PDBQT receptor file of N, H, CA, C and O in Angstrom, charges set to zero:
ATOM      1  N   MET A   1      17.538  39.733  18.609  1.00  0.00    +0.000 N 
ATOM      2  CA  MET A   1      18.559  39.166  17.730  1.00  0.00    +0.000 C 
ATOM      3  C   MET A   1      17.856  38.515  16.527  1.00  0.00    +0.000 C 
ATOM      4  O   MET A   1      17.017  37.632  16.704  1.00  0.00    +0.000 OA
ATOM      5  N   PRO A   2      18.193  38.944  15.324  1.00  0.00    +0.000 N 
ATOM      6  CA  PRO A   2      17.513  38.383  14.140  1.00  0.00    +0.000 C 
ATOM      7  C   PRO A   2      17.965  36.948  13.854  1.00  0.00    +0.000 C 
ATOM      8  O   PRO A   2      19.106  36.567  14.114  1.00  0.00    +0.000 OA
ATOM      9  N   GLU A   3      17.020  36.164  13.305  1.00  0.00    +0.000 N 
ATOM     10  H   GLU A   3      16.093  36.473  13.093  1.00  0.00    +0.000 HD
ATOM     11  CA  GLU A   3      17.365  34.787  12.941  1.00  0.00    +0.000 C 
ATOM     12  C   GLU A   3      18.212  34.780  11.672  1.00  0.00    +0.000 C 
ATOM     13  O   GLU A   3      18.090  35.676  10.837  1.00  0.00    +0.000 OA
ATOM     14  N   PRO A   4      19.064  33.777  11.527  1.00  0.00    +0.000 N 
ATOM     15  CA  PRO A   4      19.832  33.672  10.283  1.00  0.00    +0.000 C 
ATOM     16  C   PRO A   4      18.910  33.447   9.090  1.00  0.00    +0.000 C 
ATOM     17  O   PRO A   4      17.777  32.991   9.240  1.00  0.00    +0.000 OA
ATOM     18  N   ARG A   5      19.411  33.773   7.918  1.00  0.00    +0.000 N 
ATOM     19  H   ARG A   5      20.332  34.144   7.797  1.00  0.00    +0.000 HD
ATOM     20  CA  ARG A   5      18.603  33.594   6.700  1.00  0.00    +0.000 C 
ATOM     21  C   ARG A   5      18.255  32.125   6.504  1.00  0.00    +0.000 C 
ATOM     22  O   ARG A   5      19.110  31.252   6.658  1.00  0.00    +0.000 OA
ATOM     23  N   GLY A   6      16.998  31.856   6.164  1.00  0.00    +0.000 N 
ATOM     24  H   GLY A   6      16.305  32.565   6.039  1.00  0.00    +0.000 HD
ATOM     25  CA  GLY A   6      16.577  30.493   5.882  1.00  0.00    +0.000 C 
ATOM     26  C   GLY A   6      16.450  29.624   7.108  1.00  0.00    +0.000 C 
ATOM     27  O   GLY A   6      16.470  28.399   6.995  1.00  0.00    +0.000 OA
ATOM     28  N   ALA A   7      16.319  30.225   8.288  1.00  0.00    +0.000 N 
ATOM     29  H   ALA A   7      16.303  31.220   8.380  1.00  0.00    +0.000 HD
ATOM     30  CA  ALA A   7      16.302  29.429   9.516  1.00  0.00    +0.000 C 
ATOM     31  C   ALA A   7      15.034  28.586   9.628  1.00  0.00    +0.000 C 
ATOM     32  O   ALA A   7      15.072  27.513  10.230  1.00  0.00    +0.000 OA
ATOM     33  N   GLY A   8      13.916  29.037   9.069  1.00  0.00    +0.000 N 
ATOM     34  H   GLY A   8      13.885  29.909   8.580  1.00  0.00    +0.000 HD
ATOM     35  CA  GLY A   8      12.664  28.317   9.233  1.00  0.00    +0.000 C 
ATOM     36  C   GLY A   8      12.372  27.306   8.148  1.00  0.00    +0.000 C 
ATOM     37  O   GLY A   8      11.283  26.734   8.131  1.00  0.00    +0.000 OA
ATOM     38  N   ARG A   9      13.287  27.068   7.259  1.00  0.00    +0.000 N 
ATOM     39  H   ARG A   9      14.173  27.533   7.273  1.00  0.00    +0.000 HD
ATOM     40  CA  ARG A   9      12.998  26.188   6.122  1.00  0.00    +0.000 C 
ATOM     41  C   ARG A   9      13.199  24.712   6.424  1.00  0.00    +0.000 C 
ATOM     42  O   ARG A   9      12.607  23.878   5.738  1.00  0.00    +0.000 OA
ATOM     43  N   SER A  10      13.990  24.354   7.399  1.00  0.00    +0.000 N 
ATOM     44  H   SER A  10      14.470  25.031   7.956  1.00  0.00    +0.000 HD
ATOM     45  CA  SER A  10      14.259  22.940   7.664  1.00  0.00    +0.000 C 
ATOM     46  C   SER A  10      12.998  22.231   8.146  1.00  0.00    +0.000 C 
ATOM     47  O   SER A  10      12.816  21.048   7.861  1.00  0.00    +0.000 OA
ATOM     48  N   GLY A  11      12.133  22.923   8.865  1.00  0.00    +0.000 N 
ATOM     49  H   GLY A  11      12.281  23.884   9.096  1.00  0.00    +0.000 HD
ATOM     50  CA  GLY A  11      10.882  22.330   9.307  1.00  0.00    +0.000 C 
ATOM     51  C   GLY A  11       9.997  21.940   8.134  1.00  0.00    +0.000 C 
ATOM     52  O   GLY A  11       9.350  20.894   8.167  1.00  0.00    +0.000 OA
ATOM     53  N   GLY A  12       9.964  22.768   7.102  1.00  0.00    +0.000 N 
ATOM     54  H   GLY A  12      10.490  23.618   7.075  1.00  0.00    +0.000 HD
ATOM     55  CA  GLY A  12       9.174  22.458   5.912  1.00  0.00    +0.000 C 
ATOM     56  C   GLY A  12       9.714  21.247   5.180  1.00  0.00    +0.000 C 
ATOM     57  O   GLY A  12       8.950  20.416   4.691  1.00  0.00    +0.000 OA
ATOM     58  N   LEU A  13      11.032  21.147   5.105  1.00  0.00    +0.000 N 
ATOM     59  H   LEU A  13      11.654  21.822   5.503  1.00  0.00    +0.000 HD
ATOM     60  CA  LEU A  13      11.631  19.987   4.433  1.00  0.00    +0.000 C 
ATOM     61  C   LEU A  13      11.385  18.711   5.224  1.00  0.00    +0.000 C 
ATOM     62  O   LEU A  13      11.142  17.650   4.651  1.00  0.00    +0.000 OA
ATOM     63  N   LEU A  14      11.451  18.825   6.549  1.00  0.00    +0.000 N 
ATOM     64  H   LEU A  14      11.648  19.688   7.015  1.00  0.00    +0.000 HD
ATOM     65  CA  LEU A  14      11.170  17.660   7.391  1.00  0.00    +0.000 C 
ATOM     66  C   LEU A  14       9.720  17.223   7.225  1.00  0.00    +0.000 C 
ATOM     67  O   LEU A  14       9.438  16.029   7.122  1.00  0.00    +0.000 OA
ATOM     68  N   PHE A  15       8.802  18.181   7.200  1.00  0.00    +0.000 N 
ATOM     69  H   PHE A  15       9.031  19.151   7.284  1.00  0.00    +0.000 HD
ATOM     70  CA  PHE A  15       7.386  17.872   6.999  1.00  0.00    +0.000 C 
ATOM     71  C   PHE A  15       7.173  17.204   5.647  1.00  0.00    +0.000 C 
ATOM     72  O   PHE A  15       6.405  16.247   5.547  1.00  0.00    +0.000 OA
ATOM     73  N   LEU A  16       7.836  17.690   4.618  1.00  0.00    +0.000 N 
ATOM     74  H   LEU A  16       8.460  18.467   4.700  1.00  0.00    +0.000 HD
ATOM     75  CA  LEU A  16       7.714  17.096   3.283  1.00  0.00    +0.000 C 
ATOM     76  C   LEU A  16       8.270  15.679   3.272  1.00  0.00    +0.000 C 
ATOM     77  O   LEU A  16       7.662  14.782   2.688  1.00  0.00    +0.000 OA
ATOM     78  N   ALA A  17       9.414  15.465   3.907  1.00  0.00    +0.000 N 
ATOM     79  H   ALA A  17       9.908  16.194   4.381  1.00  0.00    +0.000 HD
ATOM     80  CA  ALA A  17      10.014  14.128   3.944  1.00  0.00    +0.000 C 
ATOM     81  C   ALA A  17       9.111  13.144   4.690  1.00  0.00    +0.000 C 
ATOM     82  O   ALA A  17       8.926  12.012   4.245  1.00  0.00    +0.000 OA
ATOM     83  N   VAL A  18       8.551  13.572   5.819  1.00  0.00    +0.000 N 
ATOM     84  H   VAL A  18       8.701  14.493   6.181  1.00  0.00    +0.000 HD
ATOM     85  CA  VAL A  18       7.644  12.702   6.581  1.00  0.00    +0.000 C 
ATOM     86  C   VAL A  18       6.388  12.421   5.772  1.00  0.00    +0.000 C 
ATOM     87  O   VAL A  18       5.884  11.298   5.782  1.00  0.00    +0.000 OA
ATOM     88  N   GLY A  19       5.880  13.423   5.074  1.00  0.00    +0.000 N 
ATOM     89  H   GLY A  19       6.289  14.335   5.066  1.00  0.00    +0.000 HD
ATOM     90  CA  GLY A  19       4.690  13.232   4.237  1.00  0.00    +0.000 C 
ATOM     91  C   GLY A  19       4.930  12.244   3.116  1.00  0.00    +0.000 C 
ATOM     92  O   GLY A  19       4.079  11.396   2.846  1.00  0.00    +0.000 OA
ATOM     93  N   VAL A  20       6.074  12.339   2.460  1.00  0.00    +0.000 N 
ATOM     94  H   VAL A  20       6.765  13.028   2.679  1.00  0.00    +0.000 HD
ATOM     95  CA  VAL A  20       6.407  11.403   1.382  1.00  0.00    +0.000 C 
ATOM     96  C   VAL A  20       6.570   9.994   1.938  1.00  0.00    +0.000 C 
ATOM     97  O   VAL A  20       6.124   9.030   1.316  1.00  0.00    +0.000 OA
ATOM     98  N   PHE A  21       7.200   9.864   3.095  1.00  0.00    +0.000 N 
ATOM     99  H   PHE A  21       7.562  10.647   3.600  1.00  0.00    +0.000 HD
ATOM    100  CA  PHE A  21       7.391   8.545   3.704  1.00  0.00    +0.000 C 
ATOM    101  C   PHE A  21       6.056   7.916   4.090  1.00  0.00    +0.000 C 
ATOM    102  O   PHE A  21       5.837   6.729   3.850  1.00  0.00    +0.000 OA
ATOM    103  N   VAL A  22       5.166   8.701   4.685  1.00  0.00    +0.000 N 
ATOM    104  H   VAL A  22       5.344   9.666   4.881  1.00  0.00    +0.000 HD
ATOM    105  CA  VAL A  22       3.846   8.187   5.063  1.00  0.00    +0.000 C 
ATOM    106  C   VAL A  22       3.060   7.792   3.818  1.00  0.00    +0.000 C 
ATOM    107  O   VAL A  22       2.383   6.764   3.820  1.00  0.00    +0.000 OA
ATOM    108  N   ALA A  23       3.139   8.590   2.757  1.00  0.00    +0.000 N 
ATOM    109  H   ALA A  23       3.689   9.425   2.755  1.00  0.00    +0.000 HD
ATOM    110  CA  ALA A  23       2.454   8.244   1.510  1.00  0.00    +0.000 C 
ATOM    111  C   ALA A  23       3.002   6.939   0.944  1.00  0.00    +0.000 C 
ATOM    112  O   ALA A  23       2.239   6.114   0.441  1.00  0.00    +0.000 OA
ATOM    113  N   TYR A  24       4.310   6.747   1.020  1.00  0.00    +0.000 N 
ATOM    114  H   TYR A  24       4.930   7.417   1.428  1.00  0.00    +0.000 HD
ATOM    115  CA  TYR A  24       4.925   5.498   0.557  1.00  0.00    +0.000 C 
ATOM    116  C   TYR A  24       4.403   4.309   1.359  1.00  0.00    +0.000 C 
ATOM    117  O   TYR A  24       4.073   3.271   0.785  1.00  0.00    +0.000 OA
ATOM    118  N   LEU A  25       4.327   4.454   2.680  1.00  0.00    +0.000 N 
ATOM    119  H   LEU A  25       4.595   5.297   3.146  1.00  0.00    +0.000 HD
ATOM    120  CA  LEU A  25       3.817   3.366   3.521  1.00  0.00    +0.000 C 
ATOM    121  C   LEU A  25       2.359   3.059   3.202  1.00  0.00    +0.000 C 
ATOM    122  O   LEU A  25       1.964   1.894   3.168  1.00  0.00    +0.000 OA
ATOM    123  N   VAL A  26       1.558   4.091   2.969  1.00  0.00    +0.000 N 
ATOM    124  H   VAL A  26       1.879   5.038   2.996  1.00  0.00    +0.000 HD
ATOM    125  CA  VAL A  26       0.144   3.887   2.640  1.00  0.00    +0.000 C 
ATOM    126  C   VAL A  26       0.009   3.152   1.318  1.00  0.00    +0.000 C 
ATOM    127  O   VAL A  26      -0.798   2.231   1.200  1.00  0.00    +0.000 OA
ATOM    128  N   VAL A  27       0.797   3.552   0.317  1.00  0.00    +0.000 N 
ATOM    129  H   VAL A  27       1.453   4.300   0.413  1.00  0.00    +0.000 HD
ATOM    130  CA  VAL A  27       0.736   2.890  -0.988  1.00  0.00    +0.000 C 
ATOM    131  C   VAL A  27       1.162   1.438  -0.862  1.00  0.00    +0.000 C 
ATOM    132  O   VAL A  27       0.534   0.557  -1.449  1.00  0.00    +0.000 OA
ATOM    133  N   ARG A  28       2.226   1.175  -0.101  1.00  0.00    +0.000 N 
ATOM    134  H   ARG A  28       2.737   1.891   0.376  1.00  0.00    +0.000 HD
ATOM    135  CA  ARG A  28       2.674  -0.220   0.085  1.00  0.00    +0.000 C 
ATOM    136  C   ARG A  28       1.606  -1.053   0.787  1.00  0.00    +0.000 C 
ATOM    137  O   ARG A  28       1.366  -2.202   0.418  1.00  0.00    +0.000 OA
ATOM    138  N   THR A  29       0.966  -0.469   1.800  1.00  0.00    +0.000 N 
ATOM    139  H   THR A  29       1.161   0.465   2.100  1.00  0.00    +0.000 HD
ATOM    140  CA  THR A  29      -0.073  -1.193   2.538  1.00  0.00    +0.000 C 
ATOM    141  C   THR A  29      -1.267  -1.490   1.644  1.00  0.00    +0.000 C 
ATOM    142  O   THR A  29      -1.779  -2.610   1.639  1.00  0.00    +0.000 OA
ATOM    143  N   VAL A  30      -1.713  -0.491   0.887  1.00  0.00    +0.000 N 
ATOM    144  H   VAL A  30      -1.297   0.418   0.891  1.00  0.00    +0.000 HD
ATOM    145  CA  VAL A  30      -2.856  -0.690  -0.009  1.00  0.00    +0.000 C 
ATOM    146  C   VAL A  30      -2.521  -1.731  -1.064  1.00  0.00    +0.000 C 
ATOM    147  O   VAL A  30      -3.360  -2.570  -1.390  1.00  0.00    +0.000 OA
ATOM    148  N   ALA A  31      -1.304  -1.689  -1.605  1.00  0.00    +0.000 N 
ATOM    149  H   ALA A  31      -0.622  -1.007  -1.340  1.00  0.00    +0.000 HD
ATOM    150  CA  ALA A  31      -0.904  -2.681  -2.610  1.00  0.00    +0.000 C 
ATOM    151  C   ALA A  31      -0.868  -4.080  -2.003  1.00  0.00    +0.000 C 
ATOM    152  O   ALA A  31      -1.285  -5.041  -2.650  1.00  0.00    +0.000 OA
ATOM    153  N   GLY A  32      -0.380  -4.209  -0.779  1.00  0.00    +0.000 N 
ATOM    154  H   GLY A  32      -0.041  -3.428  -0.253  1.00  0.00    +0.000 HD
ATOM    155  CA  GLY A  32      -0.346  -5.516  -0.123  1.00  0.00    +0.000 C 
ATOM    156  C   GLY A  32      -1.736  -6.063   0.128  1.00  0.00    +0.000 C 
ATOM    157  O   GLY A  32      -1.989  -7.245  -0.105  1.00  0.00    +0.000 OA
ATOM    158  N   VAL A  33      -2.646  -5.213   0.603  1.00  0.00    +0.000 N 
ATOM    159  H   VAL A  33      -2.441  -4.253   0.792  1.00  0.00    +0.000 HD
ATOM    160  CA  VAL A  33      -4.028  -5.647   0.840  1.00  0.00    +0.000 C 
ATOM    161  C   VAL A  33      -4.682  -6.040  -0.472  1.00  0.00    +0.000 C 
ATOM    162  O   VAL A  33      -5.386  -7.048  -0.539  1.00  0.00    +0.000 OA
ATOM    163  N   PHE A  34      -4.454  -5.250  -1.518  1.00  0.00    +0.000 N 
ATOM    164  H   PHE A  34      -3.882  -4.431  -1.464  1.00  0.00    +0.000 HD
ATOM    165  CA  PHE A  34      -5.033  -5.540  -2.828  1.00  0.00    +0.000 C 
ATOM    166  C   PHE A  34      -4.529  -6.878  -3.349  1.00  0.00    +0.000 C 
ATOM    167  O   PHE A  34      -5.294  -7.654  -3.922  1.00  0.00    +0.000 OA
ATOM    168  N   LYS A  35      -3.241  -7.148  -3.150  1.00  0.00    +0.000 N 
ATOM    169  H   LYS A  35      -2.620  -6.517  -2.684  1.00  0.00    +0.000 HD
ATOM    170  CA  LYS A  35      -2.667  -8.416  -3.602  1.00  0.00    +0.000 C 
ATOM    171  C   LYS A  35      -3.283  -9.592  -2.853  1.00  0.00    +0.000 C 
ATOM    172  O   LYS A  35      -3.595 -10.618  -3.457  1.00  0.00    +0.000 OA
ATOM    173  N   VAL A  36      -3.458  -9.449  -1.544  1.00  0.00    +0.000 N 
ATOM    174  H   VAL A  36      -3.204  -8.615  -1.053  1.00  0.00    +0.000 HD
ATOM    175  CA  VAL A  36      -4.062 -10.519  -0.746  1.00  0.00    +0.000 C 
ATOM    176  C   VAL A  36      -5.501 -10.767  -1.193  1.00  0.00    +0.000 C 
ATOM    177  O   VAL A  36      -5.928 -11.917  -1.304  1.00  0.00    +0.000 OA
ATOM    178  N   VAL A  37      -6.246  -9.700  -1.449  1.00  0.00    +0.000 N 
ATOM    179  H   VAL A  37      -5.899  -8.766  -1.360  1.00  0.00    +0.000 HD
ATOM    180  CA  VAL A  37      -7.638  -9.851  -1.890  1.00  0.00    +0.000 C 
ATOM    181  C   VAL A  37      -7.690 -10.546  -3.243  1.00  0.00    +0.000 C 
ATOM    182  O   VAL A  37      -8.506 -11.446  -3.444  1.00  0.00    +0.000 OA
ATOM    183  N   LEU A  38      -6.830 -10.141  -4.173  1.00  0.00    +0.000 N 
ATOM    184  H   LEU A  38      -6.168  -9.410  -4.010  1.00  0.00    +0.000 HD
ATOM    185  CA  LEU A  38      -6.823 -10.778  -5.494  1.00  0.00    +0.000 C 
ATOM    186  C   LEU A  38      -6.440 -12.249  -5.401  1.00  0.00    +0.000 C 
ATOM    187  O   LEU A  38      -7.055 -13.087  -6.060  1.00  0.00    +0.000 OA
ATOM    188  N   LEU A  39      -5.444 -12.573  -4.600  1.00  0.00    +0.000 N 
ATOM    189  H   LEU A  39      -4.944 -11.893  -4.064  1.00  0.00    +0.000 HD
ATOM    190  CA  LEU A  39      -5.043 -13.973  -4.443  1.00  0.00    +0.000 C 
ATOM    191  C   LEU A  39      -6.155 -14.794  -3.797  1.00  0.00    +0.000 C 
ATOM    192  O   LEU A  39      -6.368 -15.948  -4.170  1.00  0.00    +0.000 OA
ATOM    193  N   SER A  40      -6.856 -14.217  -2.843  1.00  0.00    +0.000 N 
ATOM    194  H   SER A  40      -6.682 -13.280  -2.540  1.00  0.00    +0.000 HD
ATOM    195  CA  SER A  40      -7.966 -14.928  -2.204  1.00  0.00    +0.000 C 
ATOM    196  C   SER A  40      -9.075 -15.212  -3.210  1.00  0.00    +0.000 C 
ATOM    197  O   SER A  40      -9.620 -16.315  -3.238  1.00  0.00    +0.000 OA
ATOM    198  N   ILE A  41      -9.409 -14.227  -4.031  1.00  0.00    +0.000 N 
ATOM    199  H   ILE A  41      -8.966 -13.331  -4.008  1.00  0.00    +0.000 HD
ATOM    200  CA  ILE A  41     -10.436 -14.425  -5.059  1.00  0.00    +0.000 C 
ATOM    201  C   ILE A  41      -9.993 -15.500  -6.037  1.00  0.00    +0.000 C 
ATOM    202  O   ILE A  41     -10.796 -16.341  -6.438  1.00  0.00    +0.000 OA
ATOM    203  N   LEU A  42      -8.727 -15.481  -6.423  1.00  0.00    +0.000 N 
ATOM    204  H   LEU A  42      -8.074 -14.797  -6.096  1.00  0.00    +0.000 HD
ATOM    205  CA  LEU A  42      -8.217 -16.485  -7.356  1.00  0.00    +0.000 C 
ATOM    206  C   LEU A  42      -8.298 -17.883  -6.755  1.00  0.00    +0.000 C 
ATOM    207  O   LEU A  42      -8.686 -18.826  -7.444  1.00  0.00    +0.000 OA
ATOM    208  N   VAL A  43      -7.942 -18.030  -5.494  1.00  0.00    +0.000 N 
ATOM    209  H   VAL A  43      -7.626 -17.264  -4.934  1.00  0.00    +0.000 HD
ATOM    210  CA  VAL A  43      -8.013 -19.341  -4.837  1.00  0.00    +0.000 C 
ATOM    211  C   VAL A  43      -9.460 -19.822  -4.769  1.00  0.00    +0.000 C 
ATOM    212  O   VAL A  43      -9.730 -20.996  -5.023  1.00  0.00    +0.000 OA
ATOM    213  N   VAL A  44     -10.385 -18.940  -4.433  1.00  0.00    +0.000 N 
ATOM    214  H   VAL A  44     -10.165 -17.986  -4.227  1.00  0.00    +0.000 HD
ATOM    215  CA  VAL A  44     -11.801 -19.327  -4.367  1.00  0.00    +0.000 C 
ATOM    216  C   VAL A  44     -12.294 -19.759  -5.739  1.00  0.00    +0.000 C 
ATOM    217  O   VAL A  44     -13.007 -20.757  -5.851  1.00  0.00    +0.000 OA
ATOM    218  N   LEU A  45     -11.929 -19.029  -6.782  1.00  0.00    +0.000 N 
ATOM    219  H   LEU A  45     -11.350 -18.219  -6.691  1.00  0.00    +0.000 HD
ATOM    220  CA  LEU A  45     -12.348 -19.409  -8.135  1.00  0.00    +0.000 C 
ATOM    221  C   LEU A  45     -11.762 -20.754  -8.539  1.00  0.00    +0.000 C 
ATOM    222  O   LEU A  45     -12.448 -21.567  -9.158  1.00  0.00    +0.000 OA
ATOM    223  N   LEU A  46     -10.500 -20.996  -8.195  1.00  0.00    +0.000 N 
ATOM    224  H   LEU A  46      -9.943 -20.336  -7.692  1.00  0.00    +0.000 HD
ATOM    225  CA  LEU A  46      -9.889 -22.286  -8.530  1.00  0.00    +0.000 C 
ATOM    226  C   LEU A  46     -10.563 -23.434  -7.784  1.00  0.00    +0.000 C 
ATOM    227  O   LEU A  46     -10.760 -24.508  -8.353  1.00  0.00    +0.000 OA
ATOM    228  N   VAL A  47     -10.916 -23.223  -6.520  1.00  0.00    +0.000 N 
ATOM    229  H   VAL A  47     -10.755 -22.351  -6.058  1.00  0.00    +0.000 HD
ATOM    230  CA  VAL A  47     -11.602 -24.264  -5.747  1.00  0.00    +0.000 C 
ATOM    231  C   VAL A  47     -12.974 -24.545  -6.343  1.00  0.00    +0.000 C 
ATOM    232  O   VAL A  47     -13.370 -25.703  -6.473  1.00  0.00    +0.000 OA
ATOM    233  N   LEU A  48     -13.697 -23.499  -6.705  1.00  0.00    +0.000 N 
ATOM    234  H   LEU A  48     -13.375 -22.558  -6.599  1.00  0.00    +0.000 HD
ATOM    235  CA  LEU A  48     -15.014 -23.699  -7.315  1.00  0.00    +0.000 C 
ATOM    236  C   LEU A  48     -14.899 -24.416  -8.651  1.00  0.00    +0.000 C 
ATOM    237  O   LEU A  48     -15.710 -25.291  -8.955  1.00  0.00    +0.000 OA
ATOM    238  N   LEU A  49     -13.907 -24.059  -9.448  1.00  0.00    +0.000 N 
ATOM    239  H   LEU A  49     -13.248 -23.349  -9.201  1.00  0.00    +0.000 HD
ATOM    240  CA  LEU A  49     -13.707 -24.712 -10.745  1.00  0.00    +0.000 C 
ATOM    241  C   LEU A  49     -13.337 -26.175 -10.560  1.00  0.00    +0.000 C 
ATOM    242  O   LEU A  49     -13.862 -27.038 -11.264  1.00  0.00    +0.000 OA
ATOM    243  N   ALA A  50     -12.443 -26.466  -9.623  1.00  0.00    +0.000 N 
ATOM    244  H   ALA A  50     -12.016 -25.766  -9.051  1.00  0.00    +0.000 HD
ATOM    245  CA  ALA A  50     -12.041 -27.853  -9.372  1.00  0.00    +0.000 C 
ATOM    246  C   ALA A  50     -13.227 -28.664  -8.855  1.00  0.00    +0.000 C 
ATOM    247  O   ALA A  50     -13.406 -29.816  -9.248  1.00  0.00    +0.000 OA
ATOM    248  N   ARG A  51     -14.031 -28.078  -7.986  1.00  0.00    +0.000 N 
ATOM    249  H   ARG A  51     -13.886 -27.142  -7.666  1.00  0.00    +0.000 HD
ATOM    250  CA  ARG A  51     -15.213 -28.780  -7.469  1.00  0.00    +0.000 C 
ATOM    251  C   ARG A  51     -16.208 -29.080  -8.587  1.00  0.00    +0.000 C 
ATOM    252  O   ARG A  51     -16.805 -30.156  -8.625  1.00  0.00    +0.000 OA
ATOM    253  N   ASP A  52     -16.380 -28.125  -9.492  1.00  0.00    +0.000 N 
ATOM    254  H   ASP A  52     -15.895 -27.251  -9.461  1.00  0.00    +0.000 HD
ATOM    255  CA  ASP A  52     -17.294 -28.320 -10.616  1.00  0.00    +0.000 C 
ATOM    256  C   ASP A  52     -16.783 -29.413 -11.547  1.00  0.00    +0.000 C 
ATOM    257  O   ASP A  52     -17.563 -30.237 -12.024  1.00  0.00    +0.000 OA
ATOM    258  N   VAL A  53     -15.473 -29.424 -11.809  1.00  0.00    +0.000 N 
ATOM    259  H   VAL A  53     -14.839 -28.754 -11.422  1.00  0.00    +0.000 HD
ATOM    260  CA  VAL A  53     -14.896 -30.439 -12.699  1.00  0.00    +0.000 C 
ATOM    261  C   VAL A  53     -15.013 -31.821 -12.060  1.00  0.00    +0.000 C 
ATOM    262  O   VAL A  53     -15.347 -32.788 -12.744  1.00  0.00    +0.000 OA
ATOM    263  N   LEU A  54     -14.742 -31.928 -10.756  1.00  0.00    +0.000 N 
ATOM    264  H   LEU A  54     -14.470 -31.143 -10.200  1.00  0.00    +0.000 HD
ATOM    265  CA  LEU A  54     -14.826 -33.226 -10.084  1.00  0.00    +0.000 C 
ATOM    266  C   LEU A  54     -16.269 -33.710  -9.980  1.00  0.00    +0.000 C 
ATOM    267  O   LEU A  54     -16.516 -34.916  -9.974  1.00  0.00    +0.000 OA
ATOM    268  N   ARG A  55     -17.216 -32.793  -9.898  1.00  0.00    +0.000 N 
ATOM    269  H   ARG A  55     -17.016 -31.813  -9.902  1.00  0.00    +0.000 HD
ATOM    270  CA  ARG A  55     -18.616 -33.190  -9.801  1.00  0.00    +0.000 C 
ATOM    271  C   ARG A  55     -19.121 -33.765 -11.127  1.00  0.00    +0.000 C 
ATOM    272  O   ARG A  55     -19.995 -34.633 -11.133  1.00  0.00    +0.000 OA
ATOM    273  N   ARG A  56     -18.578 -33.289 -12.243  1.00  0.00    +0.000 N 
ATOM    274  H   ARG A  56     -17.868 -32.584 -12.238  1.00  0.00    +0.000 HD
ATOM    275  CA  ARG A  56     -19.029 -33.764 -13.559  1.00  0.00    +0.000 C 
ATOM    276  C   ARG A  56     -18.573 -35.184 -13.846  1.00  0.00    +0.000 C 
ATOM    277  O   ARG A  56     -19.197 -35.872 -14.654  1.00  0.00    +0.000 OA
ATOM    278  N   ARG A  57     -17.511 -35.639 -13.213  1.00  0.00    +0.000 N 
ATOM    279  H   ARG A  57     -17.005 -35.080 -12.557  1.00  0.00    +0.000 HD
ATOM    280  CA  ARG A  57     -16.992 -36.983 -13.509  1.00  0.00    +0.000 C 
ATOM    281  C   ARG A  57     -17.832 -38.061 -12.896  1.00  0.00    +0.000 C 
ATOM    282  O   ARG A  57     -17.529 -39.244 -13.051  1.00  0.00    +0.000 OA
TER     283      ARG A  57
């Protein structure tokens, strides 16, 4: 019995949708980690600057 036309295409669309979703999650995770790293560096720089200013007084 032959398969209906286009029967095998839904798997490709599902694979594409899952791939796009995983890529979105990866981008969000990388952006979150990058933001945390930048904020940590900023806090360290502010602490060092404040310590230097207080030491000069």
